[in-house]
N, C-alpha and C positions, 0 to 999 in steps of 0.2 A: 504493500500500500504506500510505502514511503516514496518509491520511484514514481508511482502514478501521481501522487500528490505534487511531487517536484515538477513533473511534466505539465500537470494541470496548471500549476502556478505560473510557469513560464508562458504558457499559451494565453492565460488570462491577462498577463502583464504586457501583452503585445499591442494594446490599444493606443494608437497615437493621439496627439492632441488634435482637436477639431479646428480646421482652418476653412472658413467659407470661401476663400479664394482658390482652394485646391479642389479640382473637379473629382479627384480620386479619393476624397475623404470617406466616402461610403465604401469601406472595406469590410472584410469579414470580421476583423477584430473590433471595429468601431464604426457603427452605421449612423445615419442621420435620419431622425424622424421629426418632422415638424420644424426643421431648421436648427435643432439642437443635437448635440452629440450624446449618444447613449451607448452603454456597453453592448456591443454587438455579439456576433457569433464567435465560436471558437473553431479555428481551422488549423490543423497541425501541418499539413503539407500544402503544396502549391502546384499549379499547372500554368502553362504559357498561354492557353486559350480558354475561353469561357466554356466551350463545349467539353473539353477534357476535364475541366474542374467539375462540371455538372455530372458527367459520367462517374467520376471518382466519388462524388458526394452520394450518388445512388448506390455505388458499390459498398461504401462504408455502412450505410443504413441496412443494406441486405446482409452484410457480414455480421453486424451487431445483432440483428434479429435471429440469424442462424445460430450464432454462439449462444444467445439467450435460450433458444429452444434446446440446444444440447445440454446446457447447464441446469435449466430450471423447468423444462417442459417435457413433452413426450419423448423426444429424442434422448433426453438425459437418462432414461431408463436403461439405455445400453451401457452407461458408464460403470455401474456396479458389476454387471456381467463381465465386461472387458477387464475390470480390475481383478475380479476373482480368477479369471483365466490367466492374467499376467502373474498373479501371486502363485498360482499352481505351477506355472512354468518356472518361476524362480525357485520354488521349493524342490521341484524335481531336479533342476540343475544343481542345486546345493547337495541333494542326496546322491547324485551321480558323480560328485566331486569335480564339477566344472569350475574353471577359474572364475573368481568373483566378477571380473569385468564382463563375463558373458551373461550373468543373471542380475547384476546390480541394477540395470535399468528396468527390470521387471518390477522392482519395488519402488524405485525413485521416479520412473517415467510418469506414472499417473499423478503423482503429487506435483511434479513440474508442469505437466499438462494442465492440471487444474489451476495452478498459479498463473500460468500464462493467459488462460482464458478468463478466469474469474478475477481479473485485476484491471478493470477497464478505465479508460480515460474518457471523460464526457466531451463530446464534440458536436458541431453542427454540420460540418461538411468540409469541402476542399476550397482553398482560396485561389482566386485568379490573380496571378502576379506575373509581371513581365520585367525582366532584368532587375529583380528585387524591388520592384515598385508596385504597390497594390493597385488594382484596377477596380472598376465599378462592380461590386459584388452582386448588385441587383440582377445583372445579366445571368449570373450563375444560378441564382434562386429561380429566375424565370425559366431557364432551360431545364432545370431539374424538377420543376413542379409536376409535370405530367408523369415522369418516370417514378417519382416517389409516391404519388397518389395512386398509381395503378400496379405497383409491384406486389406480387403474390406473397413474397417474403420481403418485408421491409418495414413500413410504418405500422404501428399499432393503432387501433381506433382512437386512442387518446391524443394522437399527434395531428396537428393541422399544418398544412403547407400553404404558402402564399406565393404570389407571382413576383413580388419584389421585396420579400423579406425572408429571413431565416425561418426554419421550422419552429413550431411553438415551444419545443423543448429539445434538449440534447439527447444523444444516444451514446451508450457506452461501447467503445471499441477497444480491443485488447491493447494494453500499453506497449507491448513489443512491436506490434504493427504500427502504432502511432509513432513510436520512436524511429523505426526504420523509414517510414514514409517522410517524416520531417527531415531526417538527415540527408536522404537522397534528394529531396526538393532543395534544401539549402546548398548542397554541393553543385547541383545543376545551375541554380541561380548564380552562384559564385563563379562558376566556370564561364558562364555567359558574360559576366562582368569583366573577367580577365581579358577577353578578346578585344574589348573596346568598341564593339559594335554598337552598344547602347550608351556610349560615352560621348560627351561633346564639350571640349575645352572652350571656355567662354571667350578667351582672347589669347592669341599667340604672341602679342607684343609687336615691336617694330620689325619690319621685314618678313612678316607672316601673313598668310592668307586667311587666318582664323580671326573672325570678328565676333564681338559680343552679341548675344541674343537681344533683339529689340524689346522683348518683354521679360520682365522679372517674374520669378516664381515658376510654378508648375504649368507647362503648356503641352505636355505629352509629345514632345518633339521626337522622342526615341522611337515612336511607332513609325516614323517616316523611314527608318532604316530598311524596312521591308517593302515600303510602298514607293520610294523615290524613283526606282528604275522604271516602274510602270508609268509614273507621271512624266518622266523624261521621254519615254517612248510616245506618250500622247502629244508631247510638244513637237518632237522631230517627225512624227507621222501625221501631223495635222493636215486635213483635207477639207474641202468645201462640203457642207452638209446639204446645201440647197442645190437641187438639180437645175433649177432655172438659172441660178447664178453661174454654175459651171457651164451650162450651154451658152450663156451670154459671153462668158470669157472665151470659150473656144470659137464662137462666132466672130468675136473681135479679132482674134489671131488669124482666122481664115479669110477675113474680108479685106477690103481695100485699106482699112485701118491697120491691119497687121502688115500689109505690104509696105505702107509708109513707115511703120515702126522698124521693119527690117532694114529699110534704106538708111535709117539713122544709127544702125548698129555697125560697129567696126568688126568684121568677121575675124581678123587676126587677133584682136584683143579678146573677143568672145571665146575663141578656141583656146587662147592662152590661159584665160581665167578658168575655163572649164577643166583643163588638164592640170591646173596647179594644185599644190598640196599645202595645207597649213595656212598661214597668213600671207604667203607670197602670192599675190594675184597678178603678177606681171609688172611691166614697167609703169603702167598707169592704172589707177584703181577703177576707172570708169570704162565701160564697153561702148559708150555712146560717142559718136563722132562729135556732136555738139548738141547741147540741150535746146539752144535757140532754134537750130535747124529742125529738131524733132517737133517743137511746138508749132513751127510754121507748117510743117508737113501735115500734122494732125488737124490743125485749124483749117486747112485748105480743103479737107476732104469731108464729105457728108455721106452718110449711109442710112438706109432705112432702119428704124428702131426695131430690133428683134422682138418677136412676140413674147419670148421668154423674159426679156428685160422689162417689158410692160407689165407682165404678170408679176414679176418679182417686186417691182416698185409699187404695184397696186395692193399688195398684201397688207391688210390692216390688223392682223392677229397680234396678240401681245408678244413683244420681243422682236417683231418684224423690223426689217431695215427701214421702213417708212417712219418708225418712231425713233430712229437713231439720228436725232437732230442736234447733236452736240456742236457740229461744225457747219450745219446748213439747215435750212428750213424746208418744210414740206412743199412750199411753193416753188423752191428751187428744184426739187425733185420733179415736180410737175412740168416745170419749164424745160428740163433737159430730157426727161425720160418718157413722158406720156405722149409727146408729139410724135408725128409719123416719121420724121427724119431727125437725125442726131449727128452733130459734129463729132469727129473722132476724138478730139481733145476732151469734150464733155463726156463721151463714152468711156474713155480711159479714166477720167476723174471719178466717175460713178463706180467703175470697177474697183479702183483703189480704195474708195471709202467702203464699199461692200466687203472687200477683203478685211479691212480693219474691223468692220462690224462682226464678221465671222471670227476673227481672232479674239475679239472681246467675249464672244460666246464660249469659245474653247477655254479661255482663261477662267471664266466663271465656272465651267464644269470641272476644271482642274482644281480650283480651290474648294469647290463644293465637296470633292472627294476626300478632303482632309478629315482626320479623326475628330470626333465631337469634342468641343471645348478648345479647339486650336484655331486661332485667328489667321488671317491671310498673311500677315507679316511674319509670324512665327513659321508658317508653312514654307514660305519662300526662303526664309533664312536657313531652315534645316535642309531644304531641297538643294540649295547651292552652297552648303557649308563646305569651306575649304577651296572653293573655286576662286580663281584670280580674275575677278570681274571688276573693271575700273571705269571711271568716267572718261569721256573722250579727251583726246589731246587738246591743247599742248601741255596741260598739267594733269595727267591721269592720276586719280586717287581711288582707293578702294571704295566700292559702292556700298555705303552703309545706310543711306537714307531709304526708309521703307517705300516712300512714293517712287523714288528712282528705281528701286528693285521691281516694283510692279510694272513700271513702263518698260523696263528691260525685258521682263518675261513676255509681255504682250507683243513687243517688237520681235522677240525671238520666235514666238508663235507665228507672227505675220511673215517673217522671213522664210520659215519652213513651209508655210502655207503657199507662198508664191513658188518656192522651189518644187514642191510636190505637184502643184497644178501645172506648172510649165512642163514637167516631165510627162504629163498625160496629154498635153495639148500638142498641136502640130509644131514641129521644131522651127524656131526663128532662124537658125543658122545650121547649115548642113555641116555637121562635125565629122570629119573623116578620121575616125579613130582606128587604131589597130585592133586586132581581135582581142588582145588582152586588155586594152584600154576600154573597149566596149563592155567587157565582162565586169570591170571595176566600176563603171559608171552606172550600172543597173541598180 
């Protein structure tokens, strides 16, 4: 009983102080009811996911009920019979002169067996913990509710389960199992911490790319460790979601507007930039012969307004491009887009603004996928933690302003959006790659 009391004391003492600013205050050890901290459940071990913690919770209750039936109910009637058979085996071994080590366990085994089972520690279930940081335990109770309520061997009729709270009382689990479960959980959590996957140094000082987090306190940034690569893929793989907008873009490239655009592009510069690697884009950063020449060519050409462009501009649904009036008014859209003919310069201007509108939608979906309780600035900081992102020349500085980081991500999405859509549209320049270069450019 002494060992069980010690384990029980350690588990009960694990309740941290309540902090309203910390989203993960609702832990197994200390939950929040009505805005105040109450002594919560008792959870010896931990799991990295809410589903695993819920399954472990159900297993503990089933094990507790099964042990209770062995000790105190019908299954326990087998214990005296087994003990008599063991004692008979021990006495026969003694009479035959067998070594003591052969029959000692016939006498000691039942007592040790009874002590291991009939020495329980009172618990509620398994804790959800990531990198030694408690998570919202309500998710575990919600996932475990159906299994606990319907288990044939599990809860007794006197126990109630809830969707967002621990069971109405504890259950006794053998202390040896509780100890083993707790030590394995602690070792796993500690080993994860050793790798540094869930660590984030606030600032690396001068000459470092590591910058301080824009928000103080708990923001669950460590969850981005497993999510950031999918988010980066969403950025680099950005494509248009509007079929009408994509058709309007392809129509622009394929029409006289696209022909005039091609005339303003320097083919040698374009091919040099396409085959370059890293930051070296060739002798000049622009592939245009002259922007003034491009403006004159586009302004001098008029094309029929595509039906898909009219349909795209006439969409009045929430979030549609027509409501994207940060830089222009609805009347301006009507002036350029609803009339039967359209100047190529206005056509290109509308396409650029529509691409920006699409980039804004992708950015919104990106930040919406962040874990609950994590704001936009914390997400972007954790997403690009350790990257060498700087302000433009002539005096580049580390990008620490949250607003600048938002603009950077939106522009990054816009850049990949243009790149991916140009890859699907008719080629502006005939690039005569070698076979290996063609394979690399796909």
